[in-house]
C-alpha angles and dihedrals in degrees: 000000000000136000115249118198126206113272093249094048109105134151126195128180089270101039119151109155098067135130093239095183091057091044094053094045091053093044092050091052092049092046091054091052092047093049087056089063098054122130101024127142119244132193133210118262119225122169088348094304128115109243128193125208131216090221122097111275124251109250105215110209131181114250088215091062116007091198089069111091109203094187147312115254129196112250114225119227128194089276093060091042090055091048092050095049091049091050091049092051091052093049099042100073094057091043092054091047092054088082131243097269094057092044090050092050092053093047090048087053088055089053090054092050090053089055091048091050099035097116092053090046092049092049091052092050091049091054096039105044104014100253119161116242093260094045091049094049091047088054091054094045092048090052092058093045091050092057093048092046093051091047088052090054089055092047095046089052093049090241089311092288115136134176112231135205124278124244092189130020094247100056133087115201127195133178116211132181110213133188121263095223121244124020125196108219114198115182137192130232101242099073096019096170106028097048093041091049096044095049096043096039094056091049092048099047088050089059102260126129118232137218104197129200115183122203115285087241095053111041094132093059089046092053090052089056090053090052091050093053091044093050091046088063105258108160119251112275096024091096118024125187121217119173113191147109125301097237093049111028099019095049093046090048101054092040094052110117090221092064113098097190144357132226112189140170118190144079124353091236094056093040093054091047090054091046093051096043103039102074111058107133093025140344113287126192111264115184109189135179107186111178135260149240097219125198133207118199120206113196130199092257095051126122094247095201091054090045093050091048093048096047093046093052094046096041097048107025107114086003091286090297094133127105086227098045120130104249099164134031129197113202128192107251093235093061101028097105099050092041094051091047090054091046093053090046091056094044089052090054096053113119108234126194146075103359092214088068123094117270096003108141102178124050138164131306116248105257150342092279089062090051090053091049090051093050091049092051093048092050091051091047091053089053095047105032142338135301106228095183137003121353101160145086114256115233106157114132115319092358088079089072094061143044098272121161131178116253100254134206120187128188106214142171114262089244092067116117087220086082089060108038122084104230104171092209132104096276122125120192115207132189140166123247131193095227147320094299092061094039094056093043091053093044091053096049095088126088091235128081112180113117137357137174140197134195112207140129094208116098093206091056092048093049091049091048091056092046098048109028113103100221136105098220116047131180134189123203094343105169094179091060127346095215105002142074107073113171133195112274093006108064118018108219103224127164121213126197111355093356099073147009111217109037090236121089146202117272087037136107097251100050104097094048089064090069091059137068126216126250124184116210123197123181121186117209110249 
């Protein structure tokens, strides 16, 4: 049984005009149903068949309470990976030959199923990865919109078939984009539905088959995506579900010789290893989104209340575990004191707790490794600068059972390596700058280039920010999230430098074409 919302009921990451009472009633009902499913055993799915593995199962626990076992998931080994890739290769030819209109119709049906099941999906994500209710629902809504947007790209391009010019009167020339074959889709935990859906959906609508490995921390959400594609009518073998670890299943998947391309979201270290190792016999497509170290700049002319709101939301939404999260802020020295006071005031007011509960904004981090990273960063910050807020693990009451950390703000010297390292924990580094020259120079020092934001009322500063900042997703005066909130068809999510591999991102108009290769066709009249 699934929760179906009214057609007009939609939540994004920046929603305001929402019937919140209705939303919470529907979420509560879905959460109760989901809790009734806890602790079950789940297989892999290859060519439509349930497959068991001899390896020890993944025990999926909630980061909010590690005593809660959400489920036990089969862990794929290289044998199951091989079986899945072979099944995908068998299924792909018929899937490509179905024609782009039929493929698009089936993927659009999957988008509709996501909308019909969005409360159940959101409840699972809240339990599994610690998303607040609003963050989890935004993830589900974005997933559906991604599928529709990518189908629209295919339709607007007439299936990527185009008539070309003639060189001689007797020839007919066509240009066709055709699928590569089988894509490995390796997804992260932080947007377990939206990123999985966006990557796989673009590959599928283009005519490729997919072997999908969700994050080890989010197999339940990944399984629900498999069920959506299955129920939408995708043929067996076109989308295969492999839960498992990165070192075992993920590594075997992208290295498999039967894989024609990889689409991956995760760490820069893993992404670069895939990029370097994928293309041995020939170059294979490798679409990577590899994180960020995103800066917000607050200038002297800024609305400081809007800036404090925007930085707080982007720094501490999903506990800073977003590729796009604000993890450093550069503040003009003339407004640094009042801005930081406002920032601390807002961080202090955040409601922290079980993210499945109503009105909780800030939940747990994903695992013990994240806690260790946080503690290391805090210790360094205490040596180098000052902790303005937070800086500790939270253990009061029920928080002791999960991975809860205080939202932390540290004032640091610009020389600190904490301005350069992607941490993926609720830690915001702040520093003063003398002006825009210094702010942009500091923002551009990192090896990443995903998102950036500025708060300024001066048009010349805004224009210069756009011209000189080295980031693919840029925001100005965004009170609802200084560096976060990209949406399909509105803000293409493109990583520059060490944040991406192709210069064209998800949510954008060029994404689907990257899952296709060009073929020129010339026919001479007999």
